[in-house]
C-alpha positions in Angstrom: 31.3 27.2 -20.1 33.6 25.8 -22.9 33.2 26.6 -26.5 32.1 23.0 -27.2 29.1 23.6 -24.9 28.3 27.2 -26.1 28.6 26.6 -29.9 25.5 24.4 -30.1 23.4 26.9 -28.1 24.5 29.7 -30.4 23.6 27.6 -33.4 20.1 27.0 -32.0 19.6 30.7 -31.4 20.6 31.5 -35.0 18.7 28.6 -36.6 16.6 26.3 -34.4 17.5 22.6 -34.8 21.0 23.0 -36.0 22.4 22.9 -32.5 20.7 19.6 -31.8 22.1 18.2 -35.1 25.6 19.4 -34.1 25.6 17.3 -30.9 24.3 14.2 -32.6 20.6 14.5 -32.0 19.8 14.5 -35.7 16.2 13.3 -35.7 15.1 15.8 -33.0 17.1 18.6 -34.7 15.6 17.9 -38.1 12.1 17.9 -36.7 12.7 21.3 -35.0 14.3 22.7 -38.1 11.4 21.7 -40.4 8.7 22.9 -38.0 10.5 26.2 -37.7 10.8 26.3 -41.5 7.1 25.7 -41.8 6.4 28.7 -39.5 8.7 30.9 -41.6 7.1 29.7 -44.8 3.7 30.7 -43.3 5.0 34.1 -42.4 6.5 34.6 -45.9 3.2 33.5 -47.5 1.3 36.0 -45.3 3.6 38.8 -46.4 3.2 37.9 -50.0 -0.5 37.4 -49.8 -1.1 40.7 -48.1 -0.8 42.4 -51.5 -3.6 40.3 -53.0 -7.2 41.3 -53.1 -9.2 39.9 -50.1 -11.4 37.8 -52.4 -8.3 35.9 -53.7 -7.0 35.1 -50.3 -7.8 31.6 -49.0 -6.9 32.3 -45.4 -7.2 35.2 -43.1 -3.9 37.0 -43.8 -3.7 38.7 -40.4 -4.5 35.4 -38.6 -1.9 33.5 -40.6 0.7 36.3 -40.0 0.1 36.2 -36.2 0.0 32.4 -36.1 3.2 32.0 -38.0 5.0 34.4 -35.7 3.6 32.7 -32.6 4.5 29.2 -33.9 8.0 30.3 -34.9 8.6 32.0 -31.6 7.5 28.9 -29.6 9.7 26.6 -31.7 12.7 29.0 -31.3 12.2 29.3 -27.5 11.8 25.5 -27.2 14.9 24.8 -29.3 17.0 27.3 -27.4 16.0 26.3 -23.9 16.2 22.6 -24.7 19.7 23.1 -26.1 20.7 25.0 -22.9 19.4 22.1 -20.8 21.2 19.5 -22.9 24.5 21.5 -22.8 24.3 21.8 -19.0 23.5 18.1 -18.6 26.4 17.2 -20.9 28.7 19.5 -18.8 27.6 17.7 -15.6 28.2 14.3 -17.1 31.7 15.3 -18.3 32.5 16.6 -14.8 31.3 13.3 -13.2 33.3 11.3 -15.8 36.4 13.3 -14.8 35.9 12.4 -11.2 35.3 8.8 -12.1 38.5 8.7 -14.1 40.4 10.1 -11.1 39.1 7.1 -9.0 40.2 4.7 -11.7 43.7 6.2 -11.8 44.0 5.9 -8.1 42.8 2.3 -8.3 45.5 1.5 -10.8 48.2 3.1 -8.6 46.9 1.1 -5.6 46.9 -2.1 -7.7 50.5 -1.5 -8.7 51.3 -1.2 -4.9 49.6 -4.6 -4.4 46.9 -2.9 -2.3 43.9 -4.6 -3.7 41.5 -3.4 -1.0 42.3 0.3 -1.8 42.0 -0.4 -5.5 38.6 -2.1 -5.0 37.4 0.8 -2.9 38.4 3.3 -5.7 36.7 1.3 -8.4 33.5 1.0 -6.4 33.6 4.8 -6.0 33.9 5.1 -9.8 31.0 2.8 -10.3 28.8 4.8 -7.8 29.2 7.7 -10.2 28.4 5.6 -13.3 27.4 2.0 -12.8 27.8 1.3 -16.5 31.3 2.8 -16.9 33.1 0.2 -19.1 36.5 1.4 -17.9 35.7 0.8 -14.2 34.0 -2.5 -15.0 37.0 -3.8 -16.9 39.5 -2.9 -14.3 37.2 -4.3 -11.6 37.0 -7.6 -13.5 40.8 -7.7 -13.8 41.1 -6.9 -10.0 38.7 -9.6 -9.1 40.5 -12.1 -11.3 43.8 -11.3 -9.5 42.1 -11.9 -6.2 40.8 -15.3 -7.3 37.2 -14.2 -7.3 36.3 -15.7 -10.7 32.5 -15.3 -10.5 32.7 -11.6 -9.7 35.4 -11.1 -12.3 33.3 -12.8 -15.0 30.2 -10.8 -14.1 32.2 -7.5 -14.3 33.8 -8.4 -17.6 30.5 -9.4 -19.2 29.0 -6.1 -18.0 32.0 -4.3 -19.5 31.4 -5.9 -22.9 27.7 -5.1 -22.7 28.1 -1.4 -22.0 31.3 -0.8 -24.0 29.6 0.8 -27.0 32.8 2.0 -28.5 34.4 -1.5 -28.3 37.4 -0.1 -26.3 37.8 -3.0 -24.0 36.1 -5.8 -26.1 39.3 -7.7 -27.1 40.9 -7.4 -23.7 37.8 -8.4 -21.8 37.4 -11.4 -24.1 41.0 -12.4 -23.4 40.4 -12.1 -19.6 37.2 -14.2 -19.9 39.1 -16.9 -21.7 41.8 -16.9 -19.1 39.1 -17.3 -16.4 37.5 -20.2 -18.2 40.9 -22.0 -18.5 41.4 -24.8 -15.9 43.4 -23.8 -12.8 47.0 -25.1 -12.8 47.9 -27.8 -10.3 49.7 -26.5 -7.3 53.3 -27.6 -6.6 52.1 -29.2 -3.4 49.8 -31.6 -5.3 52.4 -32.8 -7.7 54.7 -34.7 -5.3 51.6 -36.3 -3.7 50.5 -37.5 -7.0 53.9 -39.0 -7.7 54.0 -40.8 -4.4 50.6 -42.3 -5.1 51.8 -43.5 -8.4 54.9 -45.2 -6.9 52.8 -46.9 -4.2 
C-alpha cells in the first residue's frame, strides 16, 4: 500500500478523526475527534476527581473512569477500522481508474487510425468501469460527432459536463455542443443542382 493510503490510517491510530480530515472528510473527522476528546476529558476528570472526598464527587468516579475508557476505545476502534475501509476503497477506485485510463488511451490510438469501431469499443469498456467518467464521456461525444451520430454525441457531452466536477472538459464540451448545433454545410452535389434550378 502506498504512503498516501497508509498515512491517514496512521493518523487515525495516533489521534482519531485526523485521518478522516486528511482525506477530505472534514465533518466526519471533526465529529470523531470531538467525541474522542469528550471521552478523554471524562477520563481526565475521573483521574482528578479520584483525589476528592466521596461526598464532593457528583458522579461515581469508578463508573466514569470505566465509561470514559470504554467510549474512547470504541471511538478509536471505529475511527481506525473506518479509515482502513476508506483507504482500501480508495485504492480500489484508483486501480479501476487506471484501467479505465488505459481503455481511453487505446480508444484515442484507434481513433487516430480511423478505426472508430475499435475506439467505440474501448470507450464503452471504460464506461463499464465508471459510467460517470467525464474523460470517457467527452471522448465518446467527440467520436459520435465524427461518426455523424449527433443525438448520441450531444447526450454524451451533456453527461460529461454534468459529471465533470473539476471543470476539466467544460470549455471543450461546450465548443463541441455548439458545433453540433450549427447547421450542416450543403454538400457539393447539391450546389450544382441548385444552380441548374436557378438557370431554368
